[in-house]
VMD Tcl script that draws the C-alpha trace (Angstrom):
set ca {
  {1.34 -18.46 74.80}
  {3.48 -19.01 71.78}
  {1.11 -17.54 69.70}
  {1.20 -14.31 71.33}
  {4.61 -13.93 71.51}
  {4.30 -14.72 67.49}
  {2.16 -12.15 67.00}
  {4.21 -9.54 68.88}
  {7.54 -10.02 67.14}
  {5.32 -9.92 63.68}
  {4.08 -6.20 65.11}
  {6.96 -5.18 65.74}
  {8.29 -5.78 62.26}
  {5.64 -4.42 60.76}
  {6.14 -1.33 63.24}
  {9.74 -0.99 61.69}
  {8.40 -1.08 58.45}
  {6.40 1.60 58.54}
  {9.04 3.42 59.67}
  {10.68 2.84 57.12}
  {8.21 3.86 54.71}
  {6.92 6.53 56.20}
  {10.58 8.37 56.35}
  {11.28 7.17 52.68}
  {7.40 9.20 51.54}
  {8.75 12.17 54.01}
  {12.14 12.12 51.81}
  {10.59 11.19 48.36}
  {8.57 14.12 49.25}
  {11.37 16.66 49.84}
  {13.40 15.78 46.73}
  {10.13 16.14 44.49}
  {9.56 19.73 45.36}
  {13.45 20.63 44.75}
  {13.05 18.60 41.50}
  {9.81 20.42 40.43}
  {11.40 23.55 40.96}
  {14.35 22.91 38.88}
  {11.94 21.47 36.08}
  {9.50 24.53 36.29}
  {13.01 26.72 35.54}
  {13.97 24.68 32.81}
  {10.30 24.77 31.25}
  {10.37 28.59 31.27}
  {13.84 28.54 29.57}
  {12.62 26.04 26.91}
  {9.76 28.24 26.29}
  {11.48 31.52 26.18}
  {13.81 29.74 23.45}
  {10.55 28.68 21.37}
  {9.30 32.30 21.60}
  {12.13 33.94 20.62}
  {12.50 31.33 17.23}
  {8.63 31.77 16.72}
  {8.86 35.84 16.94}
  {12.50 35.30 14.33}
  {10.13 33.21 12.07}
  {7.54 36.19 11.46}
  {10.47 37.93 9.71}
  {10.04 34.79 6.79}
  {13.63 33.99 6.64}
  {15.07 31.23 4.79}
  {16.98 29.14 7.85}
  {17.83 25.78 7.79}
  {20.10 24.06 10.51}
  {22.12 20.40 10.56}
  {19.70 19.48 13.03}
  {16.69 20.71 11.99}
  {16.96 18.47 8.39}
  {15.02 15.26 8.95}
  {16.83 11.99 6.67}
  {15.03 10.13 3.93}
  {15.92 6.87 5.48}
  {16.77 5.73 9.08}
  {19.27 3.53 9.16}
  {21.45 3.94 12.71}
  {19.51 5.05 16.07}
  {20.28 6.06 19.19}
  {17.95 4.80 21.98}
  {18.43 6.18 25.29}
  {16.71 5.21 28.20}
  {16.32 6.60 31.40}
  {15.50 4.95 34.69}
  {16.46 5.13 38.25}
  {19.27 3.99 40.32}
  {17.07 3.13 42.97}
  {13.77 0.73 43.19}
  {11.04 1.24 45.84}
  {9.18 3.42 43.20}
  {6.77 1.46 42.00}
  {5.74 0.95 38.50}
  {7.88 4.44 37.02}
  {10.63 1.69 35.68}
  {8.61 -0.55 34.43}
  {6.67 1.19 32.34}
  {9.55 3.30 30.92}
  {11.31 -0.04 29.70}
  {7.80 -1.15 28.44}
  {8.15 1.85 26.17}
  {11.63 1.10 25.50}
  {11.20 -2.68 24.92}
  {8.69 -2.00 22.56}
  {10.64 0.73 20.58}
  {13.80 -1.69 19.80}
  {11.26 -4.78 18.62}
  {9.90 -1.32 16.02}
  {13.32 -0.69 14.99}
  {14.21 -4.06 14.16}
  {11.32 -4.80 12.29}
  {12.43 -2.32 9.96}
  {15.99 -3.02 9.61}
  {17.21 -0.34 11.85}
  {20.77 -0.17 13.60}
  {20.25 1.07 17.15}
  {22.69 2.04 19.58}
  {20.85 1.67 22.57}
  {22.20 3.63 26.26}
  {20.70 3.35 29.30}
  {20.90 5.33 32.42}
  {20.13 4.40 35.65}
  {20.98 1.48 37.29}
  {17.40 -0.49 36.95}
  {17.28 -0.69 33.18}
  {20.87 -1.58 33.07}
  {20.16 -4.50 35.03}
  {16.98 -5.45 32.87}
  {19.21 -5.46 29.65}
  {22.08 -7.00 31.10}
  {19.50 -9.64 31.98}
  {17.87 -10.08 28.67}
  {21.42 -10.70 27.20}
  {21.22 -7.07 25.26}
  {24.37 -5.10 24.34}
  {24.51 -1.76 25.80}
  {26.75 0.74 24.08}
  {26.78 3.33 26.94}
  {25.67 3.11 30.64}
  {25.12 5.86 32.99}
  {24.95 5.84 36.79}
  {25.89 9.33 37.58}
  {22.55 11.40 36.88}
  {20.50 11.29 39.92}
  {18.24 13.19 41.92}
  {20.53 16.77 41.11}
  {21.34 16.28 37.66}
  {23.99 18.49 36.49}
  {23.54 20.45 33.44}
  {26.71 20.46 32.40}
  {26.97 16.25 32.31}
  {23.69 16.83 29.86}
  {25.14 19.18 27.87}
  {28.10 16.90 27.14}
  {25.79 14.27 26.03}
  {23.78 16.36 23.95}
  {27.13 18.05 22.19}
  {27.95 14.87 21.38}
  {24.34 13.30 20.04}
  {24.53 16.47 18.18}
  {27.94 16.14 16.59}
  {27.01 12.25 15.65}
  {24.17 13.56 13.82}
  {25.47 16.63 12.06}
  {28.64 14.05 10.56}
  {25.93 11.57 9.43}
  {26.73 8.70 11.92}
  {23.54 8.45 13.32}
  {19.70 9.53 11.49}
  {18.17 9.85 14.68}
  {17.82 10.19 18.36}
  {15.18 8.93 20.59}
  {14.53 9.16 24.43}
  {12.45 6.93 26.89}
  {11.68 8.78 29.99}
  {8.52 9.19 32.57}
  {6.83 12.55 30.93}
  {5.87 14.82 33.36}
  {2.60 16.26 32.85}
  {1.04 17.46 36.26}
  {2.00 16.01 39.72}
  {-0.80 13.36 39.58}
  {-0.14 12.31 35.64}
  {3.33 11.04 34.34}
  {3.09 9.22 31.31}
  {6.08 6.92 30.01}
  {7.12 7.71 26.17}
  {9.61 7.63 23.69}
  {10.05 10.99 22.00}
  {12.33 11.65 18.94}
  {14.27 14.76 19.68}
  {16.95 14.44 16.52}
  {15.86 15.86 13.91}
  {13.95 18.40 15.77}
  {10.99 19.16 14.79}
  {9.95 22.89 14.04}
  {11.70 25.10 16.53}
  {8.65 27.37 18.14}
  {5.56 26.14 16.03}
  {3.65 25.79 19.22}
  {4.29 28.69 20.29}
  {1.91 32.31 19.19}
  {4.89 34.81 18.35}
  {4.80 37.49 20.47}
  {4.80 40.24 17.45}
  {2.31 41.45 15.35}
  {1.98 40.49 11.72}
  {3.87 42.56 9.47}
  {6.87 43.66 12.00}
  {9.71 44.03 10.64}
  {12.70 42.86 12.46}
  {16.40 44.55 13.18}
  {19.23 41.80 13.94}
  {22.63 42.47 15.89}
  {23.86 40.26 15.10}
  {22.13 38.50 11.67}
  {19.35 36.57 12.04}
  {21.09 33.65 10.81}
  {23.75 34.10 13.49}
  {20.99 34.15 16.50}
  {19.60 30.87 15.21}
  {22.79 29.20 14.89}
  {23.22 29.19 18.52}
  {19.22 28.92 19.25}
  {18.98 25.67 17.68}
  {21.94 23.72 19.47}
  {20.62 25.32 22.54}
  {16.95 24.32 22.13}
  {18.43 20.86 21.44}
  {20.31 20.82 24.80}
  {17.37 22.31 26.71}
  {15.15 19.54 25.35}
  {17.34 16.59 26.23}
  {17.68 18.30 29.54}
  {14.21 18.73 30.06}
  {13.94 14.74 29.55}
  {16.27 14.50 31.90}
  {14.21 16.46 34.76}
  {10.97 15.28 34.05}
  {12.18 11.74 34.49}
  {13.48 12.54 38.07}
  {10.64 14.54 39.04}
  {8.31 11.36 38.14}
  {10.67 9.30 40.10}
  {10.03 11.02 43.19}
  {6.38 11.17 42.33}
  {6.26 7.71 41.92}
  {8.50 6.75 45.21}
  {6.65 8.94 47.19}
  {3.21 7.45 46.31}
  {4.56 4.13 46.15}
  {6.08 4.38 49.93}
  {2.56 6.24 51.19}
  {0.69 3.15 49.72}
  {3.13 0.88 51.78}
  {2.79 3.11 55.10}
  {-1.06 2.74 54.74}
  {-0.69 -0.87 54.89}
  {1.52 -1.22 57.15}
  {-0.88 0.51 59.43}
  {-3.68 -1.43 58.17}
  {-1.47 -4.43 59.31}
  {-0.76 -2.97 62.75}
  {-4.41 -2.89 63.27}
  {-4.95 -6.50 62.15}
  {-2.12 -7.83 64.45}
  {-3.18 -5.82 67.20}
  {-6.66 -7.40 67.30}
  {-5.18 -11.05 66.80}
  {-3.01 -10.16 69.42}
  {-5.90 -9.02 71.96}
  {-7.76 -11.83 71.29}
  {-4.82 -14.46 71.90}
  {-4.22 -12.34 74.94}
  {-7.85 -12.74 75.96}
  {-7.88 -16.52 75.15}
  {-4.78 -17.18 77.11}
  {-5.91 -15.27 80.26}
  {-9.26 -16.67 79.94}
  {-7.49 -20.29 80.33}
  {-5.21 -19.22 82.77}
  {-8.32 -18.29 84.83}
  {-10.16 -21.45 84.18}
  {-7.13 -23.49 85.54}
  {-7.12 -21.52 88.60}
  {-10.52 -21.96 89.63}
  {-10.33 -25.60 88.46}
  {-7.13 -25.75 90.86}
  {-9.38 -24.32 93.70}
  {-12.08 -26.03 93.30}
  {-9.83 -29.51 93.29}
  {-8.26 -28.38 96.83}
  {-12.03 -27.23 98.39}
  {-12.99 -30.82 97.46}
}
mol new
graphics top color blue
foreach p $ca { graphics top sphere $p radius 0.5 }
foreach p [lrange $ca 0 end-1] q [lrange $ca 1 end] { graphics top cylinder $p $q radius 0.2 }
display resetview
């Protein structure tokens, strides 16, 4: 009887866990859809900026911007690490933090001075455990990433780069490729690469352009806007990837709980059957003793 009671307690506990994981899976699915919509809109905006720059490049302009200028030597850099505030998302944080740790080790070998900035409680906790100094930490970037907060962050990075206080900005995050593929990467955002280099110009070759205002003034606005859009895209990619990882992890946990419920139900049935058989044997034995 004691064994059956223990199985019933375990069965109730596993069923409660299944309810929790199933609920978390549904919540992650809903949040993923909202985050996916925002990421798609941001990707379209970034792509349109690149198309404009590609069209302007057809005019053979000689234009430079401080954010585009590579440094002859990288002495001081910033590594921004994007992790989650919550757990239960599989290997999401582990993959990003592994990439960040490898990059820090490589920078140390090259003699670079790296300022570490971390977004998310999981990353903050790891570097605190490693006793690695974190210059700045952020916990307010969650499901709904506000563009205003990201723009403020990107403006500071741009100002530091232009002033020569930093030579490079890198971001370690989970890059969103598709709903079935997310890759942890360390991406260099400053100095900016050639904008519009991967986008086919929409105009035919040899077409003359009229600029109002001048092409230089247009690019003066577009280059910082493109940089801010790239930083924002990193945050949105990280958010989408986090929700996908949590959705997959909770789906797996729910399936495992259902499998365990089936196993425990079988064990309970066998234990109950054994108990009933034993009780019947005792009754039959008692009746036989009375008859004797």
